[in-house]
C-alpha positions as CSV (number, residue, x, y, z in Angstrom):
1,M,29.1,-9.0,13.6
2,G,25.1,-8.5,13.5
3,R,23.8,-11.5,15.5
4,L,20.3,-10.8,16.9
5,V,21.5,-10.2,21.1
6,H,18.4,-8.6,22.4
7,F,14.8,-7.5,21.8
8,E,11.6,-5.0,22.5
9,I,8.3,-5.8,22.8
10,H,5.9,-2.5,23.1
11,V,3.2,-2.7,25.4
12,S,0.3,-0.2,26.2
13,N,-0.7,-2.5,29.9
14,M,2.7,-3.8,31.3
15,D,0.8,-5.5,34.7
16,R,-1.2,-7.7,31.9
17,A,1.9,-8.2,29.3
18,K,4.3,-9.5,32.1
19,K,1.3,-11.9,33.1
20,F,0.8,-12.6,29.7
21,Y,4.4,-13.3,28.3
22,G,4.9,-15.1,32.1
23,E,1.4,-17.3,31.9
24,V,2.3,-18.6,28.4
25,F,5.9,-18.6,27.8
26,G,7.4,-18.9,31.7
27,W,9.4,-15.5,31.4
28,S,10.3,-14.0,34.8
29,F,10.9,-9.8,34.6
30,Q,13.5,-7.3,36.2
31,D,12.9,-3.6,36.4
32,W,14.9,-1.8,34.4
33,S,12.3,1.2,34.8
34,E,15.4,3.4,35.5
35,Y,18.0,2.6,33.1
36,A,15.4,3.3,30.5
37,G,13.5,6.9,32.0
38,M,10.2,5.4,31.8
39,P,8.3,1.9,32.2
40,Y,10.4,-0.8,30.9
41,F,11.4,-4.8,32.9
42,G,13.9,-6.2,31.0
43,A,12.3,-10.7,30.2
44,V,14.9,-13.2,30.9
45,T,13.0,-16.2,28.6
46,G,15.1,-19.0,29.9
47,N,18.0,-20.5,31.2
48,E,21.5,-19.2,29.8
49,D,22.7,-22.3,29.0
50,E,19.8,-22.9,26.6
51,P,20.1,-21.1,22.9
52,G,18.1,-18.2,23.1
53,I,18.2,-14.2,23.6
54,N,16.0,-12.2,26.4
55,G,14.9,-9.2,26.0
56,A,12.7,-6.6,27.2
57,L,8.4,-5.1,27.4
58,M,8.4,-2.2,27.1
59,Q,5.7,0.9,26.8
60,R,4.6,1.9,23.9
61,Q,5.3,5.0,22.6
62,S,2.3,5.6,19.4
63,A,-0.7,4.6,18.9
64,P,-1.2,0.2,19.0
65,P,-1.2,-1.6,16.1
66,E,-4.4,-1.5,14.1
67,T,-6.6,-4.2,13.7
68,N,-5.7,-6.2,10.1
69,Q,-2.4,-4.2,9.8
70,G,0.4,-5.3,8.0
71,L,3.1,-6.5,10.2
72,N,5.7,-3.7,10.3
73,A,8.4,-4.7,12.9
74,F,9.9,-7.9,13.5
75,A,7.8,-10.7,14.3
76,C,9.6,-13.1,17.0
77,T,8.7,-16.9,17.5
78,M,9.5,-18.3,20.4
79,G,10.4,-22.2,20.5
80,V,8.3,-25.1,22.9
81,E,7.7,-27.7,24.0
82,D,3.9,-29.0,23.1
83,Y,2.2,-26.7,20.7
84,D,-1.2,-27.7,21.7
85,S,-1.1,-26.9,24.8
86,T,1.2,-23.4,24.3
87,E,-1.5,-22.9,21.6
88,T,-4.4,-23.2,24.9
89,N,-2.4,-21.2,27.3
90,I,-2.6,-18.1,24.5
91,L,-5.2,-18.5,24.2
92,N,-6.5,-18.6,28.1
93,N,-4.2,-15.6,28.8
94,G,-6.6,-13.1,26.5
95,G,-4.3,-14.0,22.8
96,K,-5.7,-14.9,19.9
97,V,-5.2,-17.0,16.8
98,A,-3.2,-15.1,13.9
99,M,-2.3,-17.6,11.4
100,A,-2.9,-20.9,12.7
101,K,-1.3,-23.8,12.9
102,Y,0.7,-25.2,10.1
103,A,3.4,-28.0,9.2
104,L,6.6,-26.9,8.2
105,P,7.1,-30.5,6.5
106,G,9.4,-32.9,7.9
107,M,10.6,-30.0,10.3
108,A,8.5,-28.4,13.1
109,W,4.9,-27.1,14.1
110,Q,4.7,-23.0,13.5
111,G,1.9,-20.3,14.2
112,Y,1.2,-17.0,14.5
113,Y,-0.7,-15.5,17.7
114,I,-2.1,-11.5,17.9
115,D,-0.3,-10.9,22.0
116,P,-3.4,-9.1,24.6
117,E,-1.3,-5.7,23.1
118,G,-1.5,-6.3,20.3
119,N,1.6,-7.5,19.2
120,L,2.3,-10.3,16.5
121,L,4.4,-13.5,17.8
122,G,4.6,-17.0,16.9
123,I,5.3,-20.3,18.0
124,H,7.4,-23.2,16.8
125,Q,7.5,-27.0,17.9
126,P,10.0,-29.4,16.4
127,D,8.9,-32.0,14.7
128,A,10.6,-34.5,12.4
129,N,6.4,-35.7,11.5
130,A,5.3,-32.9,11.3
131,K,3.3,-32.7,7.4
């Protein structure tokens, strides 16, 4: 055992984070704050019959990451159908480019972004013609 079954994204502004992830990736949220004892929203990331996991947005308990700070966490990457339109959606919803789109030759397009809460996230579009 040891398979990843849940993720948590630490956020300072819950409404802003729910809007960003809802608008960009189509996630929906369930209020689990009563169980967690703090603002905590379960994130439903897709259909149960598709590969992937669900997670949560939780209230940040310490200072947010500083600009240009090295990654000190797991980086989550979301699979997308259209890299370019997802990037546009990220940028239009307050995200910033951390590492521009690049090819994983013969496999996919990959890139990394900073969400409005200062967290790193990746997007990945499979494409056997990427080069």
